[in-house]
C-alpha positions as CSV (number, residue, x, y, z in Angstrom):
1,X,-0.1,0.6,-0.2
2,X,1.2,3.3,-0.9
3,X,0.7,6.8,0.1
4,X,-1.2,8.3,-3.1
5,X,-3.8,5.6,-1.8
6,X,-5.2,6.5,1.2
7,X,-4.4,10.2,1.6
8,X,-6.6,12.6,0.7
9,X,-5.9,14.3,-2.3
10,X,-6.9,17.9,-3.2
11,X,-5.6,19.3,0.5
12,X,-7.5,22.7,1.7
13,X,-4.9,25.3,1.9
14,X,-3.8,28.0,3.5
15,X,-1.9,31.8,2.2
16,X,0.3,32.8,4.6
17,X,-0.8,36.0,4.8
18,X,-4.4,34.3,6.0
19,X,-5.4,36.2,9.3
20,X,-4.7,33.9,12.6
21,X,-8.2,34.6,13.0
22,X,-9.8,33.8,10.0
23,X,-7.5,31.1,9.8
24,X,-8.8,29.1,13.2
25,X,-12.6,29.6,12.0
26,X,-12.5,28.1,9.0
27,X,-10.1,24.7,10.2
28,X,-13.5,24.8,12.6
29,X,-16.0,25.3,10.4
30,X,-13.6,22.2,7.7
31,X,-13.3,20.1,11.0
32,X,-9.8,20.0,10.2
33,X,-6.2,20.7,12.4
34,X,-3.6,21.7,10.0
35,X,-3.4,23.9,6.3
36,X,-0.4,23.2,4.3
37,X,0.6,26.6,3.8
38,X,1.3,28.1,-0.1
39,X,2.8,30.6,-2.1
40,X,1.8,32.9,-5.4
41,X,2.8,29.8,-7.3
42,X,1.2,27.0,-5.1
43,X,4.5,26.4,-3.8
44,X,4.5,24.8,-0.2
45,X,5.8,27.0,1.7
46,X,4.8,25.9,5.3
47,X,2.0,23.5,7.7
48,X,0.0,25.6,10.5
49,X,-1.2,23.3,13.6
50,X,-4.6,24.2,15.5
51,X,-2.0,23.8,18.2
52,X,-0.1,26.7,16.0
53,X,-3.2,28.8,16.1
54,X,-4.3,28.8,19.9
55,X,-1.0,29.5,21.0
56,X,-1.1,32.5,18.6
57,X,-3.8,33.6,20.9
58,X,-3.7,36.6,23.5
59,X,-3.6,34.9,27.1
60,X,-6.2,36.1,29.4
61,X,-4.3,37.1,32.1
62,X,-3.6,39.5,30.2
63,X,-4.2,43.8,30.8
64,X,-5.7,44.1,27.1
65,X,-9.6,44.6,27.1
66,X,-11.3,42.0,25.0
67,X,-11.4,44.5,22.4
68,X,-7.2,45.1,22.5
69,X,-6.9,41.0,22.2
70,X,-9.3,40.7,19.7
71,X,-7.3,43.1,17.5
72,X,-4.4,42.6,18.0
73,X,-4.7,39.0,17.6
74,X,-6.7,40.0,13.7
75,X,-3.5,41.4,13.6
76,X,-1.1,38.2,13.7
77,X,-0.9,36.4,9.9
78,X,-0.8,33.0,9.5
79,X,3.8,33.2,7.7
80,X,3.9,34.7,12.2
81,X,3.3,31.3,13.1
82,X,3.4,28.4,11.1
83,X,6.5,25.4,10.3
84,X,8.8,26.4,7.4
85,X,10.6,23.1,8.1
86,X,8.1,21.3,6.4
87,X,8.5,17.3,7.0
88,X,6.5,15.8,3.9
89,X,6.7,12.0,2.2
90,X,6.3,11.7,-1.9
91,X,3.2,10.4,-3.1
92,X,4.6,6.5,-3.9
93,X,6.0,6.3,-0.4
94,X,5.6,3.3,1.0
95,X,1.9,4.5,3.7
96,X,4.6,2.6,6.4
97,X,7.0,5.8,6.0
98,X,4.8,8.0,6.7
99,X,3.8,6.5,9.7
100,X,7.7,6.3,11.1
101,X,7.6,9.8,10.2
102,X,4.9,10.3,12.4
103,X,6.3,8.8,15.0
104,X,9.8,9.9,14.7
105,X,8.8,13.5,14.6
106,X,5.5,13.1,16.9
107,X,3.6,15.2,14.3
108,X,-0.5,13.7,13.5
109,X,-0.2,14.4,9.7
110,X,1.9,15.0,6.5
111,X,1.7,17.0,2.7
112,X,2.7,14.7,0.1
113,X,4.7,15.7,-3.2
114,X,5.1,14.9,-6.6
115,X,7.5,16.3,-8.4
116,X,7.8,19.1,-6.0
117,X,4.6,19.8,-6.0
118,X,1.4,19.6,-3.4
119,X,-0.7,16.4,-4.2
120,X,-2.4,15.8,-1.1
121,X,-1.7,15.3,2.8
122,X,-2.0,12.1,5.3
123,X,-2.9,11.6,8.5
124,X,-2.7,9.9,11.2
125,X,-6.3,9.1,10.9
126,X,-6.0,7.4,7.6
127,X,-3.1,5.6,8.9
128,X,-5.5,4.0,11.5
129,X,-8.0,3.3,8.7
130,X,-5.1,1.4,6.9
131,X,-4.8,-0.3,10.1
132,X,-7.6,-1.8,10.7
133,X,-7.6,-3.1,6.9
134,X,-4.5,-4.8,7.6
135,X,-5.7,-7.0,10.3
136,X,-9.6,-6.9,8.7
137,X,-11.0,-5.0,11.7
138,X,-14.6,-4.9,9.9
139,X,-14.7,-8.7,8.7
140,X,-15.8,-11.6,11.0
141,X,-13.9,-14.5,11.6
142,X,-11.4,-15.8,14.1
143,X,-8.9,-13.9,15.6
144,X,-5.5,-15.5,16.6
145,X,-2.5,-14.3,18.7
146,X,0.3,-16.6,18.8
147,X,4.0,-16.3,20.5
148,X,5.5,-18.1,17.1
149,X,9.7,-19.0,17.2
150,X,11.5,-15.9,14.8
151,X,12.8,-18.6,11.9
152,X,12.1,-19.5,8.3
153,X,9.0,-21.2,7.6
154,X,6.1,-20.5,10.5
155,X,4.1,-18.4,8.5
156,X,4.0,-21.0,5.5
157,X,3.3,-23.4,8.4
158,X,0.0,-21.7,9.8
159,X,-1.0,-20.9,6.1
160,X,-1.0,-24.9,5.3
161,X,-3.2,-25.9,8.9
162,X,-5.6,-22.7,7.7
163,X,-5.7,-24.5,4.4
164,X,-5.9,-27.8,5.5
165,X,-9.3,-27.1,7.3
166,X,-10.6,-25.5,4.3
167,X,-10.1,-21.7,5.7
168,X,-9.5,-18.9,4.2
169,X,-7.3,-16.0,5.5
170,X,-8.4,-12.3,6.2
171,X,-5.4,-10.9,7.5
172,X,-2.6,-11.7,9.1
173,X,0.2,-9.3,10.8
174,X,3.9,-9.6,12.7
175,X,4.7,-8.2,15.6
176,X,7.2,-7.9,17.6
177,X,7.6,-11.1,20.5
178,X,8.9,-11.1,24.3
179,X,12.7,-11.0,22.4
180,X,14.4,-11.2,19.0
181,X,14.1,-14.5,19.0
182,X,9.9,-14.6,18.7
183,X,7.4,-12.7,16.8
184,X,3.7,-12.1,17.8
185,X,1.5,-12.9,14.8
186,X,-2.0,-11.7,14.4
187,X,-4.1,-14.2,12.1
188,X,-7.9,-13.8,11.2
189,X,-9.5,-16.6,9.4
190,X,-12.4,-17.7,7.8
191,X,-14.7,-20.1,7.5
192,X,-13.2,-22.7,9.9
193,X,-14.6,-23.7,13.8
194,X,-12.3,-22.0,16.5
195,X,-11.4,-25.2,18.3
196,X,-10.3,-27.1,15.4
197,X,-8.5,-24.2,14.0
198,X,-6.9,-23.6,17.9
199,X,-5.9,-27.9,17.9
200,X,-4.7,-27.7,14.2
201,X,-1.9,-25.0,15.4
202,X,-1.5,-25.6,18.7
203,X,1.8,-27.8,18.1
204,X,3.1,-24.9,15.4
205,X,3.9,-22.4,18.2
206,X,5.1,-21.9,21.0
207,X,1.8,-20.0,22.6
208,X,-2.0,-19.1,21.9
209,X,-1.5,-15.9,23.6
210,X,-5.2,-14.6,22.6
211,X,-8.5,-16.4,20.6
212,X,-11.5,-15.4,20.1
213,X,-15.0,-15.0,17.5
214,X,-14.9,-11.8,16.2
C-alpha cells in the first residue's frame, strides 16, 4: 500500500498572509487540524496546525481589553506562526514510511509531494484506517494471536494449517515478540471452527496468546 492510495487528495490550503483568527475559524468549520501553507505559485512554504493558531491567541491573563486582544489577534498572519521546515512524504512512498515519520517527529499529518508539487495530505486517521484494513477489523472470523519462533517457515506452516481446514485467511500481521527470538502473529480466519483451528495450530506455535470469534 502506497501513500497516494490512502491520502486525502486536493488538500485545503491557506496563504501565508491569511489572518490567524480567520484561519482558525475556517479550520473549525472544515473540521481539520492543519493547513499546508502555499505561496503565489502554489508552492509549499509551510504548514500550520490548530495548536499553532491557538498558541498565537492572547493569554486571558493579559491586561488588554477584549477589543484590544481581538484587534491584535486579527493582525497576526499565518506566516508568523507556521512551521517553515516542513516534513513531507512522497506520493509513491510506502504508507509505513509516512507512519514512521509521524511517530519519529511526533506529528499528526504530512503534506504529500509529487515532483515538488503538493498533491495531498496524509494524517494519523488515514494510518489508523489502513491499520484496520490490515487486521481485517470489519470482517468476521476467528482471530488468533500466537507466539512463534522467529525462524523461516513459520508463516507458511500456519497458512498450510488453515488451508488444510478449508479456511480463508482474512488478514495476517507480524509484531515484535517477547525477545529477538520470537514474534507475535495475529491472524484472522474465516470458514473455520474456533476449536478446530486451535487444535490444528497449537503444536506449531510456542503459545496461543489469544483466540476469539469477532
